[in-house]
C-alpha positions, 0 to 999 in steps of 0.5 A, a space after each residue: 891110151 886114156 881112161 873112159 871120158 867121162 873120169 877125167 878132170 880137166 887137170 887130167 885132159 890137159 895131161 894126157 894131151 901133152 903126154 903124146 901127140 897120139 894119145 886116144 884123148 885127142 878123139 875121145 875128150 879134145 880140147 876146147 877154145 873161146 874160138 871154136 865154131 860150127 865147123 872148127 871144133 873138137 869133135 871136128 878136130 876130132 874127125 881129122 885127127 882120126 882120119 890123119 891117123 888113118 892115114 899114116 897107119 897109125 890106126 888100122 881097121 882089121 880087114 878079117 872079121 876077128 875077135 879081141 880077147 883082153 886081159 887086165 891085171 892089176 893088183 888088188 890086197 896084195 892078190 894078182 888079179 887078171 880079168 879077161 875081156 872080150 871086144 866084139 860088135 854086139 847089135 843094138 837093141 833098145 832097152 824096152 827090148 830086155 836084151 840090153 839093160 841098163 841100171 843108171 840114168 844118162 844126161 842129156 847134155 852128155 848124150 848130145 856131146 857123144 852124138 855130135 863126135 859120133 856124126 864127124 867120126 862115125 866110129 866107136 873110140 871106145 868100147 861099152 863095158 858090159 856083163 854076161 852070165 856064163 855059168 859054165 864058163 864055155 865062152 870064156 873057155 873057147 876063147 882062152 883055147 884059141 889064144 893058149 899057144 900064142 903071143 899077144 898081139 898088144 902088151 903094154 903096162 899103164 901109168 898105174 903100172 897094170 898090165 893089158 894085153 890083147 889077142 886077135 882071134 880069127 878062128 872061123 869056128 871060134 867066132 861062130 861058136 861065141 856068137 852062136 853061144 851069146 845068141 841068149 844072152 842078157 847083156 848088163 851095162 856096167 859103165 857106157 850108158 851115155 855111150 850106148 844111148 848115143 850109138 842108138 840115137 845115131 842109129 835112128 838119126 842115120 836111119 831118117 837122113 841116110 839114104 845108105 842106112 839099111 839093115 847090114 849098116 856098121 852103125 847097127 852095132 856098137 863095140 862092146 867090151 864084154 866080161 862074163 860075171 862068172 870070171 874070178 878078175 871080175 872084183 866090185 868094189 863099193 862105191 864110196 859117198 861123203 855127205 856134207 852138212 847132214 843136220 844133227 837131228 837127221 844123224 840122230 835119228 837115222 839108225 832108228 829109222 833104219 831098224 825098221 829094214 836092216 839088221 844093224 851092227 854098230 861099232 862105237 870108239 871113244 879117243 883112240 879106239 877109232 882104229 881098232 872099231 874101223 877094222 872091226 868094221 871093215 871086217 864084218 863088212 867083208 865077211 857078210 858077202 852073201 848079204 847086201 852089207 851097207 857101212 855108214 860112219 858118222 
């Protein structure tokens, strides 16, 4: 196991390569060398790894159509939280169709790298994290019922001590019910924009280069991890940004200019009062859950 490729530092990349010869890093973010060529590079080596792991049954392709329900247990503010996710194939749709929606822009260099990887491996190596709304929790409740009396097929703790479980669901009624219930859903990409756009590009590339490409080809789909917005385990924490070298004049006028657009509460402090003001500041942010609140520390 390894985190998504785009949050792994150079140091972590080496660590995951060294920790096990079958860590997913060998497929998702292989090492580059000064001797890399068009025919021998980390994309081709990843494809070789994948082929080897399949031939040795380290990785196995399921012979039966299935959904995979997962749980992720983690601790937040001394509370144990469980998030459910459904791993499944989702039909690819261009963003302009309004079925699958993004929220961030992507980089052409990363898309090009991912496209080379999928061309060589011909596989989705990492699920796209997506959200959907299911206000009555019918989909998730159906999936939970399907695994209620089953032990997980996969059960492990990661390097952070967080627990992950996975159940394989093959009941045809459940597969059909969930598929039909998802038919009219809008899907929001939470993480994996580069991977989704790469899947679209790969499909377009195949449609013009492969005589075998048709409407039933696997490249019409992409692997997703689907999480219900109504799942209590779906926790979205704030993203923090540090801005360096902002001129004093800009800082001095910021609050005054922002007052035209925001309701502003100020928490001032001197000397030893910093910790108390910080606690009040964070408490106020957490209390305003019905509003969109931003905090700034200067």
